[in-house]
Each structure stands twice: as C-alpha cells, then as structure tokens.
N, C-alpha and C positions, 0 to 999 in steps of 0.2 A: 582203295586210293586217295590220300591226302590230297585238300585242298592250297593252294599254292597262295600265298596272300598276297597283296602288293603293299600291305599298310600290316605291322606286330596290329596283334589280338593278344588278349591275357590272358583265358580261360578264367574263370572264376566267378563269380557272382555277378548281375547285370545292373545291379543297384546302381554302381560307381561307373561316372561318366555324363557328360552334357544330357542337355534333350537330344541333339541332333547327332551323338555320336552312339546312345540308345538305338534312337530309330535304325541308325546303320546298320549298328550289330546286327538285328530285328529283321533287317531285310536282307542282310549276309547271310544271316543262317535260311531265310526263308530261299534264298537263291541255293545254298547248299542241299539241300530235300528237294531241290528240283531238280539236283544235275546227275543222280545217280551215284555217287563216288569216282565222278572226273574234276580232272585236274580244272582250277580255272583260276584269272586275275581280275582279281575285285578292288581296283581303291578307294580304301575303305574316305579314307578324307573326301576325298571328290564326293564320296554319297553323303557324307555326312554335312558336310558346304554345302549342299545343293537344296539339301530341307528348306519348302516354301509350304506355306498354308494350301490347303485345299478345301474342296467344300464340306462341309458340317461338321468342320472344326479339327477335322483329319489332316496330317501333312504329306507329302511328293516328295520323294525323292524319285533322282534317277543321274546315271554313271555307265561309264561305258567294263563291258563287262570284257573277257577272253577263255574260250572257254577250250581249253587242251592247247596250249601257246604251243609253240615252236613245234605242234606234232602234224602231219598231212592236213589230221580233219581238225585244225584248228578254223573255230570261229569266230566272229565281234560281234555283238551286239549289245543291247543297250537295255539295264537293269529297269524297271518302273516300277517303285516299290510305295506306296499307301498304308502309312500307319495311323495308328486310332491309341494317343494318348490315355492315360485312367488315373482317377485317384485312388483307384482299389488297389494297385500294382506300379511296380517303380519301370517297367518292363513295357510295352509300346506293344499290341496286337496287330501283325499285318492284317490287313483287312483289303488289298489289295494289291496282286505283283504277275508284272509279264515281264518275258524277254521279246522284246523288242530288233528286229532283224533291221 
C-alpha cells in the first residue's frame, strides 16, 4: 500500500528545498518506515512550519497524522520528530521520533 500524503512530494534528490522542508521530508520518511505500508495522511506544510530549536542544535518538528484514514481502524496521532543537520550532507538525520497518542 502507498502512503496518501496531504502535500505533494516530488521524488528525487533531497538536496532541494528549505531546511524546514528537508527536515519535514526526513520525518515523513521516518513515519513511513514505522507504519509497515499502512495508508496515512500527514500535512507536510504543517510539519515543516512547526520546526523549532531543540537542545544541542537539533530541530524539533510536530504535526498531526491520520493512520488508515476513512477506515474503521483509523487512528489520529501526533508525529514528534527531532532532526540534526550536518555540514557533511544536505539532508538531516532523524535522531528522535515517536507517535504521540
């Protein structure tokens, strides 16, 4: 099953985009890897806009996610994601991630 996203994603190199967009993309990929192919809706614009400073130079992002939207098994949660940028590569590393009920 493919993920249903609330924002368009373009495939391709992650090097393009603002730091907020790059961080949101890294968090979205972390979400996908944890959902075992389940459908979900994640507002990428809201996730990117939420980026704030966290301890140790990291960045914290959060946004609502709906897992299996429209199904009887639908669940609404909050994605909480922490990333760290490095000069060595354009895309940040996800250093903390959780779904908050």
